N, C-alpha and C positions, 0 to 999 in steps of 0.2 A: 504494500500500500504506500502511496506517496506520503512524504512528510507533511506535517501540518503547515499551511501557508498563511494562517491568520496572524497578522502583525499589528502592533499598536498603531502604526501609521495608517493601515487600512481600516482599523477599527473606527477611526473618526468619521468614516462615511456613514455609519449607522448607529453609533452609540453617543448619547448626549454627553456634554462636557462634565455634568455633575457626576457621571458614573466613572470618570477617571480616578475618583477617589479609591476605587477598588484596588488600583495598582499602587498609587502613591498619594495619600491624602494631603501631603505637604508641598506638592508641586503641581504645575500645570501639565497638560498632556505632553508626552514626549515620545519620540520614535524609539525603535529598538536600540539596544546597545550597539556601539560603533563597530564592534568586531567580535568574533568568537573568542578571541584572546581576552577581551574585557570580561566576557561571561566566565571564562575559565579562571580568571584571576579572582573573581568574586566567589564563584562556586566551583571549585575544582571537580571536574566531571568524574574523575577516576579516584577521588579521595573521599571515600565514604566510611572510613574507619574513624569514628569520633572518640574523643576522650571525655569521659564523664567521671568526675571525682577520682581522677587518676586511673580509672579502669578503661580498658579499650573495648569499645562496643563493636559487635560484629558488623560486617558490611551489609547494607540493605540489598535485597534482590534487585536485579536490573529492571525486571518487569513483573507485573501481575497481569496475566492473560486470561480473559474471561471467554469461555467457549460454551455455546449452547449445543445440546445433543444433536445428532444427525436426525434425518427424517425417521419418524417412528410409525408403527402400524396405526396408532391413534391419529397421527397427522393426516394419514391417507383416508381413514374410515373411522369416524367417531363412534360408530356402533360397537367397535372393539371395547370401548369403556364400559359397555353394559354387561360384558361377559368375562373380561379379564381385569384383574386388579391393576390399578394404575401403576404401582411399583413394578409390575411384572410385564409391562408392555415392551416389546422388543423393537429393535431397528429393522427397517426394511433393507433390501439389498442396496437400494439407492442410498439409504442412510449410512450403511457400512462404507460405501465408496466415498461419501461426503466426509466421513470421519477420517479416513485414510488421507484424503486430499488436504484436510485441515492440518493434520500432523506434518505433512510436507511443507505447507505454508509457514507453519510455526518454525520448523527447522530452518527454512530458507531465510526467514526474518532474523533468527538468532545468528546464523552464520555470517550475515552481513556485518555483524559487529567486529569480525576479524580477530577474534580471540580463540584460544585453544582450550581454555579451562571451563567452558560453559557447561552447565547442567540444568535439568528441569526437575522441579518438585511438583507433585500433583495433589490437589484436593478434588474429591469427586462425590457427587450425590449417590446414595446407595440404590437408586432406581436402576432397573435393568438397562434402559435405553442410554443412560449416562455411563454406566459401567462398560457397555458395549462400545460406546463412543470412545471412551478412554483407551480401551484395549486396542482398538483399531487405529486410533490417532497415534498411539505409542509405537506402532510399527515403524515409524520414521526415526526412532531413537535406538541406539545401541544400549546394552545393559549399563555400561559405565557412564552414560549420559543421564541416567535416571537417578536422582538423589534420593527419591522416596515417594511414597503414595500414602494418602490418608483418606479413608472413607469417612464422610462427614454428613450425618443425618440432617443437620440444620440446613444443608444445601438442597434438600429435597424440593420437589414441585409443590406449588400451592395445593392444599388439600381441598378437593371439590366434593368431598363425601366419599362413600365407598363405591360400590358398583353404581354407575351413573345411568339414570333414565334419560334417554336422548331428548324426549319432548320436554321433560322437566328442566333439563339443563338449558335448552333453548330459551325457555321462559325466564329462568334465573339469569341468564346472560343479558336478556333484554332489560330485566330489572336493574342489573348492575350498571348498564349504560345510563339509566335514568338516575340512579342513586349516586354513582361515582365509582370509578374503578378501584380507588384506594381503600375506601371504607366499607364497601359492600361485602358482607360475609355470606358465603354460600351456606345454605342449610346443611348442618352436619359437617361443614367444612371450615375453611379459613377465609379471611379477608386478606388483601394485600398488607393491611396494617398488622395483622397477625404475623405474616411473613417478615415484616420489618422488625418485629420484636425478636424473633429467633435469629435473624441475620445480624442484629446488633450484637448478640452473644457471639456469633461466629467471627464477626469483625474484631472483637476484643481478643479472641483466641489468635486470630491471624496476626494482629499487631504484636501480641506477646511473642509469638513465634518469630516474627521479624526482629523484634528488639533483643530476644535471647539468642538469635542465630541457630534455631533448632533444626534448620534444614540440612545442615552439614556438620560433620565432626569439627571440633575446635581447631584442629591442625590442618583442615582442608577447606576452610571458608574462603569463598571467592565472591567478589562483587558481580560476577557474571552468571549467577544463578537466576533462573527464570521460574516464577511460580505460575502454574496453570490451574485454573479452577473450572471444572467441567460440571455444568449444572443445567438449569432450565431458564427459559426466556424471562418470565416474570421475576424469578428469584434473582437473576443477575441484574435486572433493572433496579430492583430494590437494593441490591448490594451497592450499586453505583449511587443511588439516592442517599443511602446511609453514609457512604464514604465521603461524598462531597457536600453533604448537608443540603441537598436539594429539597424544595418544598413539595407538598402533595400536588399542587397545581403543576409544577414543573415535571413531576413524575408522570402525571397523566398525559403529558405531551409526548412522552417517549414512545418510539416505535419498537416493536419486538425485533430481536435478532433473527436472521434467517437460520435455517437448520445448519448446524456446524459452522455458524458464523461466529466471529470473535470481535471483542473490543479489547484494546491494549492500553493498559495503564503503565506508562514508562517513566522511569526515574528521571526527574528534571535536573536542571543545573544546580539546584540547591538541595536535592535529595528527596523531594516529595514526588508523589506519583501523579502524573498528568496525562490526560487524554490527547492533548494537542502536541505532545512530543512525537506521536506516531501518526495520528489521523489528520486528514485535511479538514479545512473549514467546511467544505461541502459535505464530507462524510458525517461530521458531527451535527450539522444542520439537518441532514436527512434522518439522523437518529433522533432528533427532536430538541437539540440544545438551542436555547434562545441567545440573544445578544449578551444578556447579563451572564449567562452560564459560560459562554465563550470567553468573556472577559475575565471571569474568575479562573478559567483554565489557564489563561495567560499569566495570571498571578501565581497559580500553582506551579507553573513551569520554572519559576525563579525562586520560590520560597523554600525555606528550610523546614525540616520536620519539627513540629512543635509550635511553629508560628501559626497565627490565626488572622484571617482576613477580616478585620474588624469593620472595614468600610465597604464591604460588598453590599450590593443592593438588597439581597435577601437576608443578610445577617447584621446589617448596620442601620443607621438612622434613615437611609433612603427607603427602608421598608415601609415607612409611614408616609402616606400621601399628603398629609396636611402641611408638611414643610413646603412641598412644591406649590400648593395652593396659596400659602402665605407669601412665598417669594413672587409668585405671579401677580398677586394683588399689590405688593409693594412696588413692583416695577411698572405697574400700569398707571 
């Protein structure tokens, strides 16, 4: 995929000046840094071993790669859900091929880094279709390239109830469209808000694994490890929502991943994970990101772990519309 092309200079075309505070509340809008050398001087791209209280912290993984399962039997024929338990639904032949191709794309992306010590660590939902996706995706990797695998139940699909009645599910999905995708709870199942709660727990586990360097033995830790999470469309969108603190309204704008599609969170210049390091502006807009979300990704690209974007529109004073109204009245 092409590199992300969204720059601060182009951002002025569609983002109001007040939103520049998301990047730097103490200065006027400015273009990108003069050169890659300037960026490296401020945020050394290959120096992610930090010192905290005299202790050396392990390097952060280079990427977190989110992968949706390949085409499943339920994607082709929803009647399958009426007779097969959701966790037991398999991939189709096309889904197997999609998973294999996804593995090749991931490997090709990693090999472009030009390093020899890269590895991959996998988290996977315990559903059959995600396990089959992982096993076929992993055909692109030799044994020594796989740092480890962890089956993680919190990455499972949204629960729609047990064996599903096709007509009832059609009615329930129509109700969800009226009620709202995030808060509507399926009878005997989950809402997206319920998935958010369990993904919050998984996120904390993942952050602890990153901070403690649990992916590799202490004497083999490399900054070129890539974490791959194989899960389900809604679950992965909720994961991104939780990670980047997106609002429920912003979540409901997001489009689903395609089967065996992936979104890449890549380590930025300051060490935080950013979508715009890998994806183009067009790709992120097609996924559903707004101007404000794109601008926050630009901030993420240069920020350090632990920093907080206090002035972003969805987390700072610009969240409140009465300031704009008062400013407009005073200027008129």
